[in-house]
N, C-alpha and C positions, 0 to 999 in steps of 0.2 A: 554244767548246769546252764541251760539256755537262759540268757538274760531276759529274753522276751517274756518269760513266764511271769515276770514281775508285773505285767500289765493286768493280770487277773488274780483276784483273791481266791479263786477256785484252785489254781495251781500255784502253790507257794514256793518261791525260790529258796533254796538252802543257802543262806548267806553265811559264809564262814568267816574266820578271822585271818584271812590272807594278808599279804604284805601291807604294812602300815608305814612304809618308809617315807611317804609323801607328807605325813603330818605327825610330828613328834610331840607337839605341845600337849600337856595333860589337859583334859577337858575341864573347864571351870563350871559349866552348867550342863543341863540335859541337852540343850540346843547345841552346845559345842560338841558334846559326845556324838549326837546324831549327825552333825555336819561332818565330823571326822570320819565316821563310818561310811556314810554315803559317798563322800569325796573319794575315799580309798577304793570303794567298790567301782566307782566310775573310772578311776584312773588305772585300776588293775584289770579292767576289761570284764568284770563281773556283769556289768550292764553295757550292752552295745549302744552305739550312737543311735539316737532316736527312740530308745526304749522309754515307754511310759512308766513313770515312777508312782506306783499306787501308794498313797499316803497311809491307808489302813494296813496294808501288808507290811510296810516299813515300820510302822508303829508297833505292830505285834511282834515282829522279829527282833526289834531292838528293845522291847520291853518298856516302851514309853507311851505317853498319850499322843494324840494327833497334834497338839499345840507345838511341841518342840520340833516335830517333823515339818510342820508348815513353816515355822521360823527358819529351819535349816535349809529348806528348799529355796526360800527367798535369799538367804545368804549365798547359796551356791549359784543362784541366778546372777547375783551381783558379781560373782567370780567368773561368770561366763561358762560354767559347767552344766547348768540346768536352764532350760527354757520353760517358762510358765505361760500357757496359752489360755485365755478366758474361755470358760465353759468346757475346756478339753482336759486340763490338768497339767502336770509337770512332766517334762521329758528330758532325757540326756541330750545336751545341746549338740547340734551339728553346725559346723562353720561353713559359711558360703566361701566361694573362691575370693571375692573381694575382702572378706574378713581375714582369711588366711594371709593374704598379701599385706593387709594393714598390720596385723600382729607381728609379722616378721620384719616389716620396716621399723616398727617401734623397738623390737628386740635389737636390731642392728644398732640403733642409737644408744639404747640403755646399756647394752653389753660392751660396746666400745667405751662408753664412759666408765663403767665398772672396772674394766681392765686398766684404763689409764690411771684411775684413782688408786688402784691396787699396786701399780708399778713400783713405787718407792718402798713398798712394805713387804715384798716377798722374802720368805725365809727359804734356805736351801731345802729344808725338810718338806715344805709345801710343794716345791717343784719336783722333788723326788717322788712324792705321792702321786702327783699329776702324771708323771711319766709312767709310774707303775699302773695306774688306771688305764692309760692308753695302751700299754702292753697287754693288759687283760682283755681289752676290746679287740686287739689285733689277734688274740688267740681264740676268740670265741668263734663258733661255727657261723657260716655265712647265712644260715637260715634258722628260724625258730628263736626262742628265748627273747622275744621282742621286749618284754617288760624288764628282764634283767639287763639287756643291752641299753635300754633307755635310762635305767637307773644309774648304771656306771657312767654313761655319757653325761648325765646330769652332775654326778659327783665330780667328774673331770672339770667341767666348766666352772662349777661353783668353788672348786679348789683354787681357781684363778681369780674369781671375783670377790671372795670373802675378805681378803686383805684390804679391800677398799674401805672397810669399816663404815659402810653406809647402809644401815638396816632398811630404811625406806626404799632405797634403790633396789636392794636385793629382794625385798618383798614384792616389788613391782615385777621384777624379772621372773621370780618364782611363779607369780600368777599367770604370766604369759606362757611360761613353760608348761604349766598344768593344762592350759587350753591346747597347746600344741601336742601334748602327750596323748590327747584323745585319738591322734592319728599315728600312734606309735608303730603299728604294723607297717605302714608305708615308710616311715622314717627309718625303720630297722631292716629294710630290704637289703639284700646282699650287695648291690652296687653302691648303695648309700653308705654301708658299713666300711667298705674299703676306702672310699673317698674321705669319710669322716676321720678315720685313723690317720691318713696322710695329712689332712688339714690340721688335726690336733698337733701332730708333730711339728708342723710349720709354725703354729702359734707358740708352742712351748719353746722351740729353738730360738725364736725371736726374743721371748721373755728371758731365757737363760743368757742370751747375748746382750741383754740390756737395751734392746731396741723395742721399747714399748709401743711407739707409734706404728711400727711395722707389725707387731703382734696384734694391735687393735684393728689394723686394716685386714689382717688375716682372719680375725674373728668375724668381721663384717662379710668378707668373701665366703667364709664357711657357712654363715647363716643364709646368705643369698643363694648359694648353691643348693643347700638343703631345702630351702623354700621352693626352688624351681622343681626339685624332685617331688616334693609333696604336692604341688599344684598339678604336675603331670600325672601323678598317681590318682588324684581326685578326678581329673578329667577322664582318665581311662575308666575309672569306676562308674562315672556318670554315663559313659558311652557303652558300658558293658564289655569292655575289652580288658585284657590282662597284659602285664609286662612280659616281654619275651625272655 
C-alpha cells in the first residue's frame, strides 16, 4: 500500500493491524488508541517519511471523531514522530542531519548511564537471552527484513538496560529509539548489520566479564558508529546517490 495515498481522502489507504510491538500499553482513552495505531503505522513503515496525515481519513479508518485524531497528532508531535505545519497539516516527521546528530549524542549519554546502572543487577538468564538475540541477528539475511532486524536489535539493547530499574530513563531512551527507527532501512543495511553483531558481542562479553565501564564505552562506540552510517546514508539520499 503506498503510504502517500493517505494524503488524499479520494484514495483511502488500507490500514491493517500489522506489528504493534512498539506500543504494548492498553489504550485508556480514544486518544490513546488512536496514538497507538498511528505510532505503529509510522514505525512499521506504513507511512513514509514526509507523508501528509489526513485527519479525516484517519478518523474514518479508526472509527473515531476528528477530536481524538487531532489530540493524538499533537502527542506524536511531542514525541518527534509527527510535524504539524500551520495551514498545511500534519506530516510524518523527517529529521535534519543536525537533529540526527543531536539524538545520537543524547543516546550515548543515556544508554551509557542505563548500562552502568544495570551492571550490578544482571541475571545469567538475561545475558543468555541477549546472547541468543544477537545470534538471531547474526543468522538473518544481510538484506531485507528491516523491521524485524530493528525489533530484535531493540530487544537486545533493552535486555541490557532494563535491569537498571529506571523507568523514566528507559522511557526517554525508548522515545529516542522511536525517532531513530524512522530510518530503519538505512540502519539495517548489510554493512551495518555485520558491524552491529560484532559490536553487540563486544558489549556482551564485557558485561559477562564484569567490566561494566568497558561495556558502557562499547555501547557509546556502537551508537557513534551507527550514527555515522546513518548520516552518510542520509547525505547519499540527499545527493541522489546509492551505497555501493
